[in-house]
N, C-alpha and C positions, 0 to 999 in steps of 0.2 A: 504494500500500500504506500502511495506517495504522500509525503507530508506536504501541506500547503506552505507556500512561501509567504512570509510576512515582509512588509515593506516598512522601512523606517529611515531616519536621518541620523548619521553619526554625530552625536552631540558633543562628545569629548574623545580625544585620542592622545594617549601617552606613547609617543614614538619610542622613547628610550626603554619602555617596559613592554611594548607590543600588545597593548590592550586599550579598550575604551568602552563607551556606552552608547547604545542606540536608543533614540526616542521613537517608539513605535507610532506609525501614522494613526492607528486606531486609538491612541491614548494609552494610559496605564503606566506602570513602572518602567523606568529605563532598563534595558537588558544589556548584560555584559557581553562583550565580544573580544575574543583573543585572536591574534594574527593567524593562528593555526586554523581558524574557521574560514579563512580566505585563501585557501590553498590554490595555487595556480594563477592568481591574479597578476597582471603585468606591472602593477605598481602598488605601492603601499597606500593605505587609506589616509584621508585627511578629513578634518572636521568639516561637516556640511555634505559629505558624500551621501547619496541615497544608497542604502544597503538592502538587499533582499536576502532573507535568511530563514532558516527553520529554527524552531525553539526546542530545547531539550533541557533536562535537569542535570546539574553536575552532581558529584558524589556527596555534596552536602544538601542536596534538594533545591538549590537555587537555579533559576532559569538562566540559560546562556544561549547565545546565537551559535548555530552550527551550519555547515554547508552553505556558507554565505558567499555572495559576490557583490561587487560594486557596479551600480548601474552605469552602462556605457564603457566599462573597462574590460578589455580583452582578457579572456581566460586562456592561459598558455597550456600546452600539452604537458602532462606530467613527464618530467625528465627521465625517470626510470622507465616509464612505458615507451617513451620515444627511443631510448637506448635499446630496449627489447625489440622494437620493430626494426630498427636499423640493423641489429645483429641478425635478426630473422631473415632480412633481405640478403645480407651477405652469405648466410648459410645456404639459402635457396640458390643463389648464383653459383656458389662453390659446388653444391650438389649437382646442378645442371651441367657444369663443366666436367665433373667426375663421370657422370653418366655418358656424356658425349665421348670422353676419352675411353671409357670402357667399351662402348660400342665400336669405336674406331679400332681398338686393340683386338676385339673379337673378329672384326673383318680381316685384319692383317694376319692373324694367326690361323684363320680358317682357310686361307688360300695357300 
């Protein structure tokens, strides 16, 4: 089941500590956001950014933002996933060359 995205404005941001608080558009208490909730964004957040997020409880029962992104800011591909795809391509190319070489050797040895 997909959780609904909530929209809010980043009210405060402590760059040196990597966290801040979002003021939800629907009102209510400000919600904590940590930089780890913004994985893959192409830039760091700044006060005033519109943030879309899901809400979850932390280990102390307090609400926090998770799976967040900044409106209008590009989300970059996960570096580990990109490395996997690059290595996979190289492996497939090497496998193709190996199969061609094996076929050529079979033709040479069969004659």
